[in-house]
N, C-alpha and C positions, 0 to 999 in steps of 0.2 A: 236910074229910076229915082225920082225925088220922093221924099217923105215929108209929111206935115210935121212941123215942130211941135214938141210936147208942150202943152199948156202948163205953166208953173202952178204948183199946188200950194197956195197960201191958205191962211185961216179962212178968209171969206169964201174961197173956192171950195174948201173942204166942207164948210157949213152948207153951202148950196148943194153940193153933191149928196151929202148926207140927207138933206131935206127931201131930195128927189129920190132917195134910195137908189142912186146910181152906183151900186157897189162895184160893178166890174170896172167902170171908168175910174172910180176913186182908187181902187186897188192898183190899176195899171199906172195911174198918175203918181201914186205914192212910191211905186217901184223905181221911179226915176230919181228919187231923192236919196241923199246920203243919210247915214245914221245920225250925223250931227245935225242935219237939216230937220230931221224928224223930231229930234229932241229940243231943238231951238225954239220951236213953237209946239208945246205939248198937245194942244188941241188938234194940230195936224197929225201928229203921231198917233193920237187916240183914234181919230177918224180913219186913218189908214189901217190900223189894227182891226177896227170894227169891220171894215170892208173886207179884209182878208178872211175874217171869220165867216162872213156871209157868203163869200164865194168858195168856201171850202179849203182854206189854207190855214188851219188852226195852229200849226207849229210857228209859222211866221207871225201870226196874230199874237200869240202868247209871247214870243220873243220881244216884239216891240212894246206890247202893253206892260210887260214887267220892267222895261226901261222907262216908260212914261210915268208910271205910278209914283216912284220916289221923287220924280221931278215936279209933279203936281203938289206933293207934300212940301217940298222945298220952297215952292212959290206961294204956299198957303191957299191954293185953289181947291177948296173943299168939294165944290160941285163936280169939277172935272175929275178930281180924285175919286169921288164916289162912282162916277160913270166908269172909270177905269177898273176899280175894284170889282164892280159888277161884271164887267166884260171878262176880266181874268177868271172870276168864278165860273162863268158860263163856259169858257173854253176848257177849264180844268175838268168840269163835269163831263162835257161832251167827249173829252179824250180819255175818260175813265179814271180820273183822279178825284173820286167823290169826297173823300175826307178833306182834302185840301180845298175843294170847292165849297164845302159846307163851312169851313172856317172863314173863308172870304165872305160868304153871304151873312154869317152871324156877325162878323165885324161890321159889315155895312148896316145891318139892322140896328146894332148897338149905337152906331154914330147917328143914324137917322133918327132914332128915338131921342138921343141927346139933343139934337138940333131941331126936333119937332118937324122933320122933313117928311111929309106924307108920301111924296113920290118915291123916294128911296126906300121908305118903309114898305110900301106896296111891292116894289120890285124885289127887294130882299125876301119878303114873305112869300111871294110867288115862287121864287127860286128854291127857297128852303122847302116849300111844299113839294116841288118836283123831286128833290133829293129824298124826302121822306116817303113819297109815294113809290118811287122805284125800290126803296128798301122795304116796302110792304107795311109801312107805318101809316095806314090809311086815315085813322082818326086825326093824327098829328098833321097830316097833309091837308085835310079838310079844314082844320083850325087855321093853318097858315093861309089857305086860299080865301077863307071868309074874311080874314083880316085884310088881305090884299084887296079883295072886292070892295069892302067898305071904304078903304082909303081911296081907291080909284073913283068910286062913286062920289065921294066928297070933292074930289078934284075935278070931276066932270071929264075924266080921261077915258074916252070911249074905246080907244084901242087897247088900253090897259085892261079895261073891263072885258073886252073880247078875249084877250089872252087868258084871263082868269077863268072865264066861262069854259074855255077849252080845257084848262087844267082840271076844273071841277068835273067836266064830262069824263075825263080819263079816270079820275078817282071813283066816280059813281059807277062807271063801266066795270072797273076792277072789283068793285064791291057787289056787282050783280044787279044793280038798279038801272036796267037798260032804258026805261022810259025817261028817268031823270037825266041820264047821261045824254040821250038823244036831244033832249030839250036844251041842255047846255051847249052841245055842239052846234045846233041850229042857231042859237042866239049868238054864239061866237062868230059864225060865218056871216050872219046878218050885219053885225056891228063892224066886222072887218071890211066887208064890201062897202059899207057906208063911209068908212074912213079911207077907202082906196088901198087897203093893205092886202095884196095878193099873198104875202108871206104868211100872215096869220090865217087867212081864209084857207090856204092850201094845207096848213098844219091841221086845222080843225076838220077839214073835209077828209083828210087822210085818217084821222082818228075816228071820225064817224063811219068811214068805210070799214075800219077794223070792227066796230060795233056791229055793223050789218053782216059782216063775215061771220062773226061769232053767232049771230042769230040764224045763220044758214042761208042768207040771201046773197048768193054769189053774184047774180047779175047786177043788183044795186050796188054791192060793194065794189065791183069792177068799174061801174059807171062813175061812182064818186072818186075812186082812185085815179081814173084816167083824167078826170077834171082837175084833181089836185096836182097830178103830174104836169099837166099843161100849165097851170099857174106857176109851179115851181120852175119849170123850164123857162117861162117868160121872164122871170126875174133873175135868172142865173143862180138858182139855189140847188146845187147838185145833191146835197143831203136830203132836201125835200123830195127831189125826184126819186132818190133811192128808197126812201120810206114808202112812197106811193107804189113803186114797182114791187116792193115786198108784199103789199096787199094784193096787187094783181096776181102775184104768184099764188097766194092763198086761194084766190077765187078760181084760178086754173086748176089747182089741186082738187078743190071741191067738185069741179065739173070733169075731173079725171083727164085733164089735158096735161099729162105729166111732163112731156118734153118742153112744152111752153113754160110750165112752172119752173123747171130746172133752169131754163135760159133766163127767166126773170130773176131768179135768185142769184145766178152767177153775176148778172149785171149789178144787182144790189150789193153783192159782196165786193165787187170791184170798187164801187163808189165808197163803201164803208172803209175799205183798206186805204184807198187813195186819200181820203179826207180824215182818217184817224177818228172815225165816229164810233165810239165804243158801244153805245147802246144798240145802234143799228147793226153793228157787227155781231153782237151777242144774239140778237133776234134772228138775223139772217142765217147764222151758222146753226142755230137751233132748228130753224125751218128746213135747212138743207140736210141736216143730220136725220131728221124725221123722214124726209123724202128718200134719202139714200137707204134708210132702214126698210122702208116700205117697198123699195125696189130690189131689196136683197143684197145690197152692197154694205156689209157690216163694217169693213175696214174704213171706208170713206165716211160712213155714218159716225163711227166712234171718233174719228179725227175731228169732224166738224162739231160734234156735240161737246167734246172736251174743250175745244177752243171757246165755244159758247159759254160753257160753265165758268171758264176762267175770266171772261169779260163781265159776266153777271156778278161774279164775286168781287171784281175790282170796283164795281159800281155800288157794292153793298147790298145787292139784291140776293141775299143769302138763300132765301127759300127757292127762288127761281134757279139759282146756281145748283143747289142740291138736287132739285127735281130733274134738271137736265143731266147732271152727273150720274144719277141713278140709272137713267135710260142708257147712258154710255156704258156703265159697268155691266148692265144686263146683256149687252151685246158681246 
């Protein structure tokens, strides 16, 4: 049986695949290259690492990015170096290394300020806002997000504005300002759709579904989460799928469909473990622990809640970690 030859992945091909967000094809093409070939043209190595992150292979993404970053410095390529530092920071945060991620984002923000680079300043500020919000530092997170939003507006970067509106929505939701949060999520989805970004639209739709779930509207939450899951599946984003499934589980619990909720949470847990997604793992294990508790399985509940608390602690979400640990101890 014959097979089609692998298309060589050079810089032009990598740029074209990145522009199309063809992450699965980019990752599979990069898999065919040797380590030497990936580093010979750092932009190819960076593109491959970014694709691995998007398709849920963070360990491989980090392995390659950490090799590409010093090569960009050696060649004096500040822009690609900044892209790589930002990528490394994102991967570190997603895999639960919040302190290391923060250090990367702070370094990027410092360099961006030194070079008056609005784009990197916005991206670093957005990411520092995410770290701050997870740690419960809401006011600091809002400050970072407002800084990012202003920079993206000056640049006319509508996708960056969409991402920032989503982040603002999360912060306002966590502060209890539901109307403001919903407005930000709606604006994020609107801009993301106008820019053709199913990735950002899926993220914002999932977060809006969480908001509706907290408001007690299980049917609307489930509808939004199902649409978000479809978007994430369409672009090959397994973590996005996992986040949407977690919300579907919450809607099922609210409507007392416990077996369905358990199945959803088991699937979300599989995704979180398979892709080393620390925040998703913490949230899913918290939800599973509470479900086990309510169904009378104290042993399983304690095990899930203890792991949840450990992952929240790794992310610096100390208040959430302690709250979950208290529930576990009471069992």
